C-alpha positions in Angstrom: 0.9 -31.2 36.4 3.2 -28.1 37.2 5.3 -28.1 34.4 8.1 -25.4 33.4 9.5 -24.3 30.1 13.2 -23.1 30.5 14.5 -21.0 27.2 17.8 -19.8 26.2 20.4 -19.8 23.9 22.4 -22.3 26.1 25.7 -21.1 24.7 26.7 -23.4 26.3 24.3 -24.5 29.1 25.9 -24.4 32.7 25.7 -24.8 36.1 23.9 -21.3 37.1 21.1 -22.9 34.1 20.9 -26.2 36.2 20.8 -24.5 39.6 17.6 -22.5 38.9 15.9 -25.2 37.4 16.5 -27.5 40.3 15.4 -24.9 42.7 12.0 -24.1 40.6 11.6 -28.0 40.4 12.0 -28.3 44.1 9.9 -25.2 45.2 6.8 -25.7 42.9 6.6 -29.2 42.7 7.1 -29.3 39.0 6.8 -32.5 37.6 8.6 -31.7 34.1 10.7 -29.0 32.8 11.5 -28.8 29.2 14.8 -26.9 28.4 14.3 -25.1 24.9 17.5 -23.9 23.1 16.7 -21.1 20.7 17.4 -21.7 17.0 17.6 -17.6 16.4 17.2 -15.6 19.5 15.4 -12.2 19.0 17.8 -10.7 21.5 21.5 -12.2 20.8 21.7 -12.2 17.1 24.5 -9.8 16.9 27.2 -12.5 17.7 27.6 -16.1 15.8 26.2 -18.7 18.3 27.6 -22.4 18.2 25.4 -24.2 15.7 21.5 -25.7 17.1 22.7 -29.1 17.2 25.5 -28.7 19.4 23.8 -26.4 21.7 20.7 -29.4 21.8 23.6 -31.8 22.6 24.9 -29.8 25.2 21.6 -29.7 26.8 20.8 -33.4 26.5 24.2 -34.0 28.3 23.4 -32.0 31.1 20.0 -32.9 31.5 20.5 -36.6 31.5 20.8 -37.8 35.0 17.2 -35.9 35.8 14.3 -37.4 34.7 12.0 -34.5 34.8 14.4 -32.4 32.8 13.7 -32.6 29.2 15.5 -31.2 26.2 12.8 -29.9 23.9 13.1 -29.3 20.0 10.5 -27.0 19.9 12.5 -24.2 18.5 14.6 -26.3 16.5 14.8 -25.4 12.4 12.7 -27.3 10.5 13.5 -30.6 8.7 17.7 -29.2 9.6 16.9 -26.0 7.4 18.8 -22.6 8.1 16.2 -20.2 8.9 16.2 -16.9 9.5 13.4 -16.3 11.6 13.6 -15.7 15.4 12.3 -17.5 17.9 9.6 -15.9 19.9 8.9 -17.2 23.5 5.0 -15.9 23.3 4.9 -18.1 19.7 6.9 -20.9 21.2 4.8 -21.3 24.2 1.7 -21.0 22.6 2.7 -23.7 20.4 3.3 -25.7 23.8 0.3 -25.5 25.5 -1.3 -27.0 22.4 0.4 -30.3 23.7 -1.2 -29.9 27.3 -3.7 -31.1 29.2 -6.1 -28.8 30.6 -5.3 -29.5 34.3 -1.6 -28.8 33.4 -0.4 -25.7 35.0 2.5 -24.1 33.1 5.2 -21.8 34.6 8.3 -19.8 32.4 11.3 -20.2 34.1 13.6 -16.8 33.8 16.7 -15.2 35.5 15.7 -11.9 36.6 18.3 -9.8 34.7 16.3 -11.4 31.2 12.9 -10.8 32.8 14.1 -6.8 33.4 13.5 -6.6 29.4 10.2 -8.6 29.4 8.4 -5.3 28.2 10.5 -5.4 25.3 9.9 -8.9 24.4 7.1 -9.6 21.3 3.5 -9.2 22.6 4.3 -9.7 26.5 1.0 -9.2 27.4 -0.1 -12.3 25.9 3.2 -14.0 27.1 1.7 -13.5 30.7 -1.9 -14.3 30.2 -0.5 -17.9 28.6 1.3 -18.8 31.8 3.3 -18.2 35.3 6.4 -16.9 35.6 9.4 -18.0 38.1 11.8 -15.4 37.9 15.2 -16.3 39.6 15.9 -13.3 42.0 19.5 -12.5 43.5 20.8 -9.7 45.8 20.7 -6.1 44.7 16.9 -6.5 43.5 13.6 -5.3 44.7 9.9 -6.6 44.6 9.5 -2.9 43.0 12.0 -3.3 40.3 10.2 -6.7 39.5 7.1 -4.5 39.1 8.3 -1.9 37.0 9.9 -4.7 34.2 6.4 -5.3 33.3 4.7 -4.2 30.5 3.3 -0.8 30.7 -0.2 -1.8 30.6 0.2 -4.5 33.4 2.6 -2.4 35.5 1.2 -1.1 38.7 1.1 2.9 39.1 4.5 4.5 40.9 2.5 4.9 44.1 1.8 1.4 44.5 5.4 0.0 44.0 7.3 2.6 45.6 6.8 1.1 49.1 8.4 -2.1 48.0 11.6 -0.3 46.8 13.7 -1.9 49.9 11.7 -4.8 49.6 14.1 -8.1 48.7 12.6 -9.6 45.4 10.8 -12.3 47.2 7.1 -14.1 46.9 4.6 -13.8 44.9 3.2 -10.5 42.9 -0.1 -11.3 41.8 -1.4 -8.8 39.5 -4.4 -8.6 36.9 -3.1 -10.2 33.4 0.3 -11.4 35.3 1.8 -13.9 37.8 5.1 -13.4 39.0 6.7 -16.0 41.4 10.2 -15.0 42.7 12.7 -18.1 43.0 15.5 -16.7 45.8 19.0 -17.8 47.0 20.1 -19.2 43.4 22.4 -17.1 42.2 25.9 -18.4 40.8 28.4 -16.1 39.5 28.4 -18.1 35.8 27.8 -16.5 32.6 27.8 -18.6 29.1 29.8 -15.5 28.3 32.3 -16.2 30.9 32.6 -20.0 30.1 33.2 -19.1 26.6 36.1 -16.9 27.7 37.6 -19.3 30.0 37.6 -22.2 27.2 39.1 -19.4 24.8 41.8 -18.9 27.4 42.6 -22.8 28.6 40.9 -22.5 31.6 39.9 -24.8 33.8 36.0 -25.3 33.5 35.1 -27.6 36.3 33.3 -24.8 37.9 30.9 -23.9 35.4 30.3 -26.8 33.5 28.7 -30.2 34.2 31.5 -33.1 33.4 29.6 -34.1 30.1 29.3 -31.0 28.8 33.0 -30.1 29.9 34.0 -33.3 27.4 31.8 -32.4 24.6 33.2 -28.9 24.3 36.9 -30.5 24.6 36.0 -33.0 22.0 34.7 -30.9 19.6 36.6 -28.0 20.2 33.4 -25.4 20.5 34.7 -22.1 21.5 38.4 -21.8 20.7 40.1 -19.2 19.2 43.1 -20.6 17.8 44.3 -23.7 16.3 
């Protein structure tokens, strides 16, 4: 089976997230996609997050209608205890692969903005060895941008990538030690930051969120700055 793993803070999960996963599900025949909320994301520790249970609940609500979508507790705090250990994708993927069959094919789903930081992640070379990547592209990025984002040890020489600077980020990039598939035309002008700002300002959320997630935020008072 082709299986997708989609991690993030999901603070909150929004329509951009689910659009990406639906497109990946269709294009790569993913039989199952696991949504993995991070308890402590390494790159986002400078601001407070909604609690893990709240973010997990919103993921569960947003994925309830698609049987192939699975909310995951892979990075949940152990036994409900508060943890100070950041969640690193390479560790999560290795642990997750222990539950898969040898015939399963694992894909790591990620947006292109986050992918551009992939070389700064913990042990990125090992992560590329463990799974293939599906990167959601968007206008303004070239295939050279994708190649140049790879860790230095996997990155093609400038003479190789230069011809691709004007070529849109699409198709497949298959290199020794890394396989990247580009997912096109899945760009929603939505970010979790915009959603939180909209909630705080009392603006409508229909274009951002699944109705069940919207109702959860309303009932729990998440992201409100005032009384």
